[in-house]
C-alpha positions, 0 to 999 in steps of 0.5 A: 309419201317418201320412202326410205330403203338402208341396205347395210351390205356387207357390213363395209358399205350403207346404202340410202335409197329416197323417192318420191310414189316407189313401191318394194316388190319381190321379183318373180325370180325372188329378188327384193326389187324397189320401183318407180311409179312407172316399174323401172327399177331402182334397186334390186336385192338378188334372192341368189347370192345377196347382191346389190346395184342401183340402176339410173344412179341421179336419173342418169339414165343406164348408170349401175353401180353393182357390188357383189356378195362379197360385198366389193363394188363392182363394175355394171354398166355405168356410163363415164366412169367412175367420178371422184373428188378434188378438192383445192387446199387454200388453206395451211393446214387441213385436215381431210375428211370423208368426202376428199380424194384427190388434194390440191394444195396451193399454200406453202408450208400446208400441213395436210392432216389424214385421220387415224388410220383405226378409224378409215380402214381401207380409205386412200386419198392422193394429194399432189402438186399443182406442176409449177408448185414450188412449195413445200406439202406435208402430210401427217396422223394426228394418232402419235403410232400413226405410220406412213409406210414407216414414216412420221409422215411423207413431205412433196415439195415441187411441181408434179410431185405426188401420194397416194396412201390407204389407212392398211391397219390401225396404225399403218398408212401404207405407199400406194403410188406417187412420184417424187414425194419424202417420207419424214421422221 
């Protein structure tokens, strides 16, 4: 029988584990442990500090993620580091999604619309032009009250330009990195 475990981590993230023939036990130290049929640990919730560790991600051996007691993602023994999505944007109008991280638009005049900042607090996006780009890309929010470092939008218009933004408040995206971008009103 397939079992599902959903774990709410400090109100910020939800983790759902699914596996065939798993068992859940209280470890000798009082930790909640999810193991497979071979008694290999898949996930552990610490009884002492509430931290969550997920082991053997996607059957990848020694890889794991750990969320500490404060809800922050911390380094586990992950081999290969953090992997984030890269999306080649091939349309003139694109709306960033929850699965986007880096977006590389390749069409002149593209407008990338990021979500209303209040709906994705903490989310980070990177928008980058390719090296041979000789076109303009605009970044906007659907909320007319949202601002990007005080401006209504951001524009990229030369090869290699990029901007990294983060939803920081209910009405603000902040620029946390970039090169060559222009704030627009």
